[in-house]
C-alpha positions in Angstrom: 0.1 0.0 0.1 1.1 3.6 -0.4 0.1 6.5 1.7 0.5 10.2 1.8 0.7 12.1 5.1 0.7 15.8 4.4 0.4 16.8 8.0 3.4 14.7 9.2 5.3 16.3 6.2 4.9 19.7 7.9 6.1 18.4 11.2 9.4 17.0 9.7 10.6 19.6 7.1 14.1 19.4 8.1 14.9 15.9 6.9 14.5 17.1 3.3 16.8 20.0 3.4 19.9 18.1 2.0 18.0 17.2 -1.2 17.9 19.2 -4.4 15.8 19.1 -7.5 18.0 16.5 -9.2 17.7 14.3 -6.2 13.8 14.2 -6.5 14.0 12.8 -10.1 16.6 10.1 -9.3 14.6 8.5 -6.2 13.9 4.8 -6.5 10.3 3.7 -7.4 10.2 0.2 -5.8 9.8 0.8 -2.2 6.5 -1.0 -1.8 6.2 -3.8 0.8 2.7 -5.1 1.6 2.0 -8.8 1.2 -1.3 -10.3 -0.1 -2.2 -14.0 0.5 -5.2 -16.1 -0.7 -6.0 -19.8 0.1 -8.8 -21.5 -1.6 -11.2 -23.6 0.5 -10.1 -27.0 -1.4 -6.6 -26.5 0.3 -7.7 -25.9 4.0 -8.5 -28.1 6.7 -11.8 -26.7 7.6 -13.0 -26.1 4.0 -13.1 -22.3 4.5 -11.6 -19.8 2.1 -9.1 -17.4 3.6 -7.3 -14.3 2.4 -5.7 -11.2 3.8 -2.7 -8.8 3.8 -0.1 -7.1 5.9 -0.2 -3.3 5.7 3.5 -2.0 5.9 3.9 1.5 7.2 6.9 2.0 9.5 8.4 0.7 12.7 5.7 2.4 15.0 2.5 3.5 13.5 -1.0 3.5 15.1 -4.1 1.7 13.6 -7.5 1.7 14.9 -10.4 -0.9 14.5 -14.0 0.6 14.5 -17.4 0.5 13.1 -18.6 3.1 10.4 -22.4 3.6 11.0 -25.0 3.7 8.1 -25.4 7.1 6.4 -28.4 8.5 4.5 -28.5 9.3 0.7 -26.1 12.2 0.0 -23.1 10.8 2.0 -19.8 11.9 0.2 -16.8 9.7 -0.1 -13.8 11.8 -0.5 -10.0 11.6 -0.4 -7.2 13.5 1.2 -4.7 12.2 -1.5 -6.5 12.9 -4.7 -9.5 14.9 -5.9 -11.8 11.9 -6.0 -15.4 12.3 -4.8 -18.5 10.2 -4.9 -21.8 10.9 -3.5 -24.0 7.9 -2.5 -27.5 7.7 -3.9 -28.8 5.5 -1.2 -28.6 4.5 2.4 -25.1 3.3 3.0 -24.2 0.0 4.7 -22.6 -0.2 8.2 -19.0 -1.6 8.1 -16.0 -2.3 10.1 -12.8 -0.6 9.3 -9.0 -0.4 10.3 -8.0 3.1 9.9 -5.3 5.7 10.4 -5.2 8.3 13.2 -6.8 11.7 12.2 -3.7 13.7 13.3 -2.0 12.2 10.1 -4.7 13.6 7.7 -5.7 17.1 8.4 -7.9 15.8 11.1 -9.9 13.7 8.8 -11.6 10.4 10.3 -12.0 8.6 7.0 -8.5 7.7 6.0 -7.6 4.3 4.8 -10.4 2.0 5.9 -7.9 -0.8 4.7 -9.9 -3.9 6.0 -13.5 -4.6 7.0 -16.8 -6.4 6.6 -20.1 -4.7 5.9 -23.6 -5.6 7.2 -24.4 -7.6 4.1 -21.3 -9.8 4.7 -19.1 -8.2 1.9 -15.4 -8.1 2.9 -12.6 -6.2 1.4 -8.8 -5.9 1.8 -7.4 -2.8 0.1 -4.9 -2.6 -1.2 -1.7 -4.0 -2.5 0.3 -1.4 -4.3 1.5 -2.3 -7.8 2.8 -0.4 -10.7 2.7 -0.1 -14.6 5.3 0.0 -17.3 6.4 3.1 -19.2 4.3 2.2 -22.2 1.0 1.8 -20.3 1.9 5.0 -18.3 2.3 6.9 -21.5 -0.8 5.6 -23.1 -3.2 5.8 -20.0 -1.6 7.8 -17.1 -3.1 7.9 -13.6 -5.5 10.8 -12.9 -5.7 13.5 -10.3 -9.5 12.8 -9.9 -9.0 9.0 -9.6 -9.9 6.7 -6.7 -7.1 5.4 -4.6 -6.3 3.3 -1.5 -7.4 6.2 0.7 -11.2 5.5 0.0 -11.4 2.0 -1.8 -12.4 0.2 1.2 -15.0 2.7 2.4 -16.7 3.1 -1.1 -16.9 -0.7 -1.5 -18.1 -1.6 2.0 -20.5 1.5 2.2 -22.2 0.7 -1.1 -21.9 -2.9 -2.1 -24.4 -5.7 -1.3 -22.4 -8.4 -2.9 -18.7 -8.7 -3.9 -19.7 -8.5 -7.6 -21.5 -5.2 -6.9 -18.3 -3.9 -5.3 -16.2 -4.9 -8.3 -18.7 -3.4 -10.7 -18.9 -0.2 -8.7 -15.2 0.3 -8.6 -14.8 -0.5 -12.2 -17.4 2.0 -13.2 -15.7 4.7 -10.9 -12.4 4.2 -12.7 -14.1 4.4 -16.0 -15.6 7.8 -15.1 -12.9 9.4 -12.8 -9.8 7.2 -13.3 -7.4 5.6 -10.8 -4.9 7.5 -8.8 -2.6 4.8 -8.3 -1.9 1.1 -9.4 -3.5 -1.4 -6.9 -4.7 -4.8 -6.3 -7.4 -5.5 -3.8 -9.6 -8.5 -2.8 -13.4 -8.3 -2.5 -15.4 -11.2 -1.3 -18.9 -12.4 0.2 -20.2 -15.7 1.3 -20.3 -17.0 -2.3 -17.5 -15.4 -4.4 -13.9 -14.0 -3.9 -12.7 -11.5 -6.4 -9.3 -10.1 -7.1 -9.5 -6.6 -8.5 -6.5 -4.8 -10.3 -6.2 -1.1 -11.2 -3.9 -1.6 -14.3 -3.6 2.0 -15.5 -5.4 5.3 -15.4 -8.6 3.7 -16.9 -8.0 0.2 -17.5 -8.9 -2.5 -15.0 -9.5 -6.3 -14.4 -11.2 -8.5 -11.9 -11.1 -12.1 -11.7 -13.2 -14.6 -9.6 -10.8 -16.7 -7.6 -11.2 -20.5 -7.7 -11.2 -22.9 -4.7 -8.2 -25.0 -5.7 -5.4 -22.3 -5.9 -3.2 -20.2 -3.6 -2.0 -16.8 -4.3 0.9 -14.7 -3.0 1.7 -11.2 -4.1 4.3 -8.8 -2.5 3.7 -5.7 -4.6 4.6 -7.4 -7.9 2.7 -6.0 -10.9 3.5 -8.6 -13.4 3.0 -12.1 -11.8 1.6 -14.3 -14.7 -1.8 -15.5 -14.9 -4.2 -16.5 -17.9 -7.8 -15.4 -18.1 -10.5 -15.6 -20.6 -11.6 -12.0 -21.1 -14.8 -13.2 -22.8 -16.0 -15.2 -19.5 -18.3 -12.5 -18.0 -19.2 -14.9 -15.3 -15.5 -15.2 -14.0 -13.9 -12.1 -15.4 -15.0 -8.5 -15.4 -12.8 -5.8 -17.0 -12.6 -2.3 -18.7 -13.8 -2.1 -22.3 -10.3 -1.1 -23.4 -8.3 -3.4 -21.7 -7.1 -5.3 -25.0 -7.9 -2.8 -27.6 -5.8 0.2 -26.0 -2.5 -1.6 -25.8 -3.1 -3.0 -29.4 -3.9 0.3 -30.9 -0.8 2.0 -29.1 1.5 -1.0 -29.8 2.4 -2.2 -26.4 0.2 -5.3 -26.1 2.0 -8.6 -25.1 1.0 -12.2 -25.7 1.8 -15.7 -24.3 3.4 -18.2 -26.7 0.1 -19.7 -27.7 -1.1 -16.1 -28.8 -3.4 -15.4 -25.9 -3.3 -11.8 -24.6 -1.1 -11.3 -21.5 -2.7 -8.9 -19.2 0.1 -8.9 -16.5 3.0 -8.5 -19.0 1.1 -5.8 -21.0 0.6 -3.5 -18.1 2.9 -4.4 -15.4 6.7 -3.5 -14.7 9.2 -5.8 -16.2 11.2 -8.2 -14.0 14.3 -5.9 -13.8 12.2 -3.1 -12.7 10.7 -5.1 -9.7 12.3 -4.5 -6.4 14.7 -7.4 -5.2 13.1 -7.2 -1.8 9.7 -7.8 -3.3 11.1 -11.0 -5.1 12.7 -12.0 -1.7 9.3 -12.0 0.0 7.9 -13.8 -2.9 10.4 -16.6 -2.4 9.8 -16.6 1.3 6.1 -16.7 1.0 6.2 -19.5 -1.6 8.6 -21.6 0.7 6.1 -21.1 3.7 3.1 -21.8 1.6 4.4 -25.2 0.5 5.3 -24.3 -3.1 9.1 -23.5 -2.7 11.3 -22.1 -5.5 14.8 -23.4 -6.2 17.9 -21.2 -5.7 20.0 -21.1 -8.8 17.2 -22.5 -10.9 14.3 -20.2 -10.2 16.0 -17.4 -8.5 19.3 -15.9 -7.5 20.3 -14.2 -4.2 21.7 -10.7 -4.8 23.2 -8.0 -2.8 21.6 -4.6 -2.5 24.3 -2.2 -3.4 22.1 0.9 -3.4 23.2 4.0 -1.2 20.4 3.4 1.3 19.5 -0.5 1.0 16.2 -1.5 2.5 18.0 -4.8 3.3 21.4 -6.4 2.8 20.3 -9.0 0.5 17.3 -9.7 -1.9 16.4 -12.1 -4.9 16.0 -11.9 -8.5 13.9 -14.5 -10.3 15.2 -16.1 -13.6 11.9 -15.9 -15.4 8.4 -14.5 -14.5 6.7 -16.3 -11.7 2.9 -17.1 -11.4 0.2 -15.2 -9.3 -1.8 -18.4 -8.6 -0.1 -21.8 -7.8 -1.1 -25.0 -6.0 0.9 -25.7 -2.9 2.4 -29.2 -2.2 0.6 -29.2 1.3 -3.0 -28.9 1.8 -4.9 -28.9 4.9 -4.0 -25.3 5.9 -5.4 -24.3 9.3 -6.2 -20.9 10.8 -3.1 -20.8 13.1 -0.8 -21.5 10.1 -2.3 -18.8 7.8 -2.3 -16.2 10.6 1.3 -16.8 11.3 2.1 -16.6 7.5 2.0 -12.9 7.8 4.8 -13.1 10.4 7.2 -15.0 8.1 10.7 -13.9 8.1 12.2 -16.4 5.7 13.6 -18.4 8.5 13.6 -21.6 6.5 15.0 -20.1 3.2 19.0 -20.2 3.2 20.4 -17.0 2.5 17.2 -15.0 2.7 16.3 -15.1 6.4 15.6 -11.6 7.7 16.9 -12.8 11.2 20.3 -14.1 10.1 20.9 -12.9 6.4 19.5 -9.4 6.5 16.8 -9.9 3.9 13.7 -7.9 3.9 10.7 -10.1 4.8 6.9 -10.5 5.0 6.9 -10.2 8.8 8.8 -7.0 8.9 9.0 -4.7 11.7 7.3 -2.1 9.4 3.9 -4.0 9.6 1.3 -1.5 10.8 -1.4 -4.2 11.0 -2.5 -7.5 9.3 -5.7 -9.1 8.8 -7.0 -12.5 7.7 -10.6 -13.1 6.6 -12.0 -16.7 7.2 -14.9 -17.2 4.9 -17.5 -20.2 5.4 -18.9 -20.3 1.9 -22.6 -20.7 1.7 -23.3 -19.6 5.1 -25.7 -16.8 6.0 -23.7 -13.6 5.0 -24.1 -12.2 8.5 -21.9 -14.8 10.0 -20.1 -16.3 7.1 -16.9 -14.3 7.4 -14.7 -13.9 10.6 -12.2 -11.1 10.6 -8.9 -12.1 12.3 -7.4 -8.7 13.2 -3.9 -7.9 14.2 -3.2 -4.2 15.1 0.5 -4.3 15.0 3.5 -6.1 13.6 2.4 -9.7 12.6 5.3 -11.5 13.9 4.6 -10.4 17.5 1.0 -10.0 17.6 -2.4 -11.7 18.2 -5.2 -12.0 15.7 -8.5 -11.3 17.4 -11.6 -13.0 16.0 -14.4 -10.7 15.1 -17.8 -11.1 13.6 -17.5 -7.6 12.0 -20.7 -7.9 9.7 -22.8 -7.9 12.7 -20.9 -5.7 15.3 -22.3 -2.5 16.2 -20.1 -1.9 19.3 -16.3 -2.0 19.6 -14.4 -2.9 22.9 -13.1 0.1 24.8 -9.7 -1.8 24.8 -9.5 -0.8 21.1 -8.3 2.7 21.6 -10.3 4.7 19.4 -9.1 7.7 17.1 -9.2 10.2 20.0 -6.1 8.6 21.6 -3.0 10.6 21.2 -0.6 9.6 18.3 2.4 10.8 20.3 3.3 7.4 21.7 4.3 6.3 18.3 7.4 8.6 18.5 8.4 7.1 22.0 12.0 5.6 21.9 12.0 4.3 25.4 9.1 1.9 26.0 10.7 0.2 28.7 10.2 3.2 31.1 7.5 5.1 29.3 4.2 3.2 29.2 1.6 3.5 26.7 -1.8 5.2 27.2 -4.0 3.2 29.5 -6.3 0.5 27.9 -4.9 0.6 24.4 -4.4 -2.8 23.0 -3.1 -1.0 19.9 -0.2 0.6 21.8 0.3 -2.6 23.9 1.0 -4.8 20.7 3.2 -1.9 19.4 5.3 -1.8 22.5 5.6 -5.7 22.6 6.8 -5.7 19.0 9.3 -2.9 19.5 10.9 -4.6 22.6 10.9 -8.0 21.0 12.3 -6.8 17.6 15.0 -4.7 19.4 16.1 -7.6 21.7 15.3 -10.5 19.7 18.2 -12.7 21.1 16.9 -12.5 24.6 13.2 -11.8 24.3 12.3 -13.2 21.0 11.9 -17.0 21.7 9.8 -16.5 24.8 7.6 -13.9 23.4 6.9 -16.0 20.3 6.0 -19.0 22.3 3.8 -17.2 24.5 1.9 -15.4 21.7 1.5 -18.7 19.8 0.1 -20.2 22.9 -2.5 -17.4 23.3 -3.5 -17.5 19.6 -4.0 -21.2 19.7 -6.5 -20.8 22.8 -8.4 -18.0 20.9 -8.7 -20.1 17.8 -10.0 -23.0 19.9 -12.3 -21.1 22.0 -13.7 -19.4 19.1 -14.9 -22.7 17.7 -17.3 -22.8 20.9 -18.4 -19.3 20.4 -18.9 -20.0 16.6 -21.2 -22.9 17.3 -23.4 -20.8 19.4 -23.4 -18.0 16.6 -24.3 -20.7 14.0 -27.3 -21.9 16.3 -28.7 -18.3 16.6 -31.4 -17.7 14.2 -32.1 -13.8 14.5 -30.1 -10.9 13.4 -30.8 -9.4 16.9 -29.4 -12.3 18.7 -26.4 -12.7 16.4 -25.6 -9.1 16.9 -25.8 -9.2 20.6 -23.5 -12.1 20.6 -21.1 -10.7 18.1 -20.9 -7.5 20.3 -20.4 -9.6 23.4 -17.7 -11.9 21.8 -15.8 -9.1 20.5 -15.5 -7.5 23.7 -14.6 -10.8 25.4 -12.1 -11.6 23.1 -10.5 -8.2 23.1 -10.5 -8.0 26.9 -9.0 -11.5 27.3 -6.2 -10.7 24.8 -5.5 -7.2 26.3 -5.1 -8.6 29.9 -2.7 -11.3 28.8 -0.7 -9.2 26.6 -0.5 -6.3 28.9 0.8 -8.6 31.6 3.4 -10.0 29.1 4.6 -6.5 28.3 5.0 -5.7 32.0 7.2 -8.7 32.4 9.1 -7.9 29.3 9.7 -4.4 30.8 10.8 -5.7 34.1 13.2 -8.2 32.5 14.9 -5.3 30.6 15.0 -3.0 33.6 16.7 -5.9 35.6 19.5 -6.0 33.1 20.4 -9.7 33.7 20.3 -11.3 30.3 22.1 -14.5 31.1 18.9 -16.4 30.9 16.5 -15.7 28.0 13.1 -14.4 28.9 10.4 -16.8 29.8 6.8 -15.5 30.6 5.6 -16.6 33.9 2.2 -17.6 32.4 3.9 -19.9 29.8 4.0 -23.8 30.4 7.3 -24.6 28.8 6.3 -28.3 28.8 2.9 -28.2 27.3 3.8 -24.8 25.3 0.3 -23.7 26.5 -0.9 -21.1 28.9 -0.8 -21.9 32.6 -3.9 -19.9 33.2 -6.3 -20.2 30.3 -8.3 -17.4 28.9 -12.1 -17.1 29.5 -13.0 -15.9 26.1 -15.7 -18.5 25.3 -17.1 -18.4 28.9 -17.4 -14.8 28.8 -18.9 -14.5 25.4 -21.5 -17.1 26.2 -22.3 -16.1 29.8 -26.0 -15.6 30.5 -25.3 -12.2 32.1 -23.9 -9.5 29.7 -20.2 -9.0 29.8 -19.0 -5.4 30.6 -15.2 -5.4 29.9 -13.0 -4.4 32.9 -10.8 -1.4 32.6 -7.5 -3.0 33.9 -4.7 -1.0 35.4 -1.2 -2.6 35.7 -1.5 -6.1 37.0 0.6 -7.0 40.0 1.1 -10.6 38.9 1.5 -10.9 35.1 -0.6 -13.7 33.7 -3.1 -13.2 36.7 -4.4 -9.7 36.3 -6.5 -8.2 38.9 -10.2 -7.5 38.3 -10.4 -3.8 38.3 -13.3 -1.4 37.8 -15.5 -1.1 34.9 -14.8 1.6 32.3 -17.0 4.0 30.5 -16.7 3.8 26.7 -14.9 7.0 25.6 -17.1 9.2 23.9 -15.9 9.9 20.2 -16.3 13.3 18.8 -18.7 13.6 16.0 -17.1 12.9 12.6 -17.0 15.9 10.2 -19.1 15.6 7.1 -16.8 14.6 4.2 -15.8 17.7 2.3 -16.7 18.0 -1.3 -13.2 19.4 -1.9 -10.2 18.1 -0.1 -8.0 20.3 2.1 -5.1 21.9 0.4 -2.2 19.5 0.6 1.2 20.9 1.4 3.5 20.0 -1.4 1.1 18.8 -3.9 1.8 20.3 -7.2 1.0 17.7 -9.8 0.3 14.0 -10.3 3.9 13.0 -10.5 4.8 10.3 -7.8 8.3 9.4 -6.4 8.9 6.7 -4.0 11.6 7.5 -1.4 13.7 4.9 0.5 15.4 6.5 3.4 15.9 6.0 7.1 15.6 8.6 9.9 18.5 8.7 12.1 17.5 8.2 15.8 19.4 10.8 17.5 17.8 9.9 21.0 19.0 6.4 21.2 16.8 3.4 21.9 14.0 2.2 19.5 13.4 3.3 15.9 11.0 6.2 15.5 8.2 6.6 13.1 10.5 8.7 10.8 11.4 5.2 9.3 8.0 5.3 7.4 9.8 6.6 4.2 9.9 3.1 2.9 6.2 3.1 1.8 3.9 2.9 -0.8 2.4 6.4 -1.3 5.0 8.0 -3.0 7.0 10.8 -1.4 6.4 14.2 -3.1 8.6 17.2 -2.5 7.3 20.7 -3.0 10.1 23.1 -3.9 9.5 26.8 -3.1 11.2 28.8 -5.9 14.5 28.3 -7.8 16.6 30.0 -5.1 15.4 27.4 -2.5 16.0 24.5 -5.0 19.7 25.5 -5.6 20.3 25.8 -2.0 19.0 22.4 -1.1 15.4 23.3 -1.0 12.6 23.7 1.5 11.3 20.3 0.8 8.1 18.8 1.9 7.9 15.0 1.7 4.9 12.6 1.6 5.4 10.0 4.2 4.6 6.7 2.7 2.5 3.5 3.6 2.6 0.3 1.6 
């Protein structure tokens, strides 16, 4: 994904002063780093379809899970990164979201809904950033009025009663207003899962995914696939997808003469980042379809001035977007942990030992996995497993998002301060109270920075907790399937969401307190072992009470825990009040003026902010992102002097 943060650009002008106009034109354009995964139901142990994505942002970045209510006709969907606007002609659907903090977007509350499910059971993961080749760019450039990642999920989930409706709506909007970026996204319901790709300014394609394939994409625009453009049941596309490149002379074809969509529009192999290919190799290995070094790919050194990682990979020929793993019977735990994969089992491409970039990078801002029980009632068919921090050291919380109307107070809402993201000493400076978002962030920061002593113990504990959530959710799910009314399901969904979140918060807050105590003690002769971890059974000593709480006769009111005296056995504190969220402003018909925006040219910056305070990295590392960094240069004199440069902080 890519994001622009005009407000943060104003805060950090100084870091651009060393650059001149020539530097802007020479920046690399391959700094994207999200990873999208799909696993068809024929390949899973439970016969469910799974898909999801990591959202890569920076080492510390705050995300929020919440519920967008229904709006009456006339609701406006807008964007703070393009001139896109769409006015709804009907009552919109309620949906869940995972959004940014308003402080990053001129105080707007609607930025980057990213992942969610609406009340009709339509789910969406948006987006995976891609790119197009120079020929496609010249023939059909991106537009200033185009739809982009900022608003994709909001429009789809607010307006679409089925996945196909979402596909057709986005296609129509690109036909009319264009696309502001190249993206892939997945839209699904209880019957169909669609992969949508914005190929160029006005060309797009959507393909219905089959049940017998897996897919992995780490921001690569030209992974091979064959599709019948005339099969309107399984493929929907723009009218000029084939005729435009044929008329302009850049159409490409397979050896059998069939039109090749990916190669026609996508960037060639040598223009794709070596770090994207390393994640592709790592992901294929994890998903049971490994590639062979020396035959399929080569390990290469990143010799650029500011490398994202020491080593990467380069394939010898184009690889497929869809494949069939050697292994089947994939389960929920394995697919959740796929997003934390660091290439540990790929010689030469391990992030831990070889310095490679990876899927489970410290730049993950969040990750989500949708579990779809095909054919069930759309209200209950899809479970959203949501991780609000880096996937390697996080927990995916099960949420029946299509039904939920209330969110646990442990999910800090968009009124919480963003400032803790910049904290460099999380050992001594605790996060705002009752914010599971920040708890996961701090666990990840400590574990990443002290992997040798903290890593193994934290991994083992989080795996044990994740497995308990998965197992207990089966009991909750049985009750959900037995419930016959929307009212009853909604009540259970709200209660279960609060219970799952509260249980996770208490365990993880206690874990974090023990990690801090271990670091403060300064004795690292013995690796860290959480007191609540049974090292023999690899389970928890004190089980969570998620299912019991969710299915209790009396309503569950989540407790507002303070700091537990005994980690793993938190005290039962008082009951919180749900913080009141300020009213959201109406979506403006025209977006706020963006500092540094002068045209539609985009340039991606790969850079690292030096941490002068010591300790943990700060959010300045978010240069490596998807939405391209744009510099505004105020006058020729300023340019020649090094410039007064605004940059667009990027999100992949």
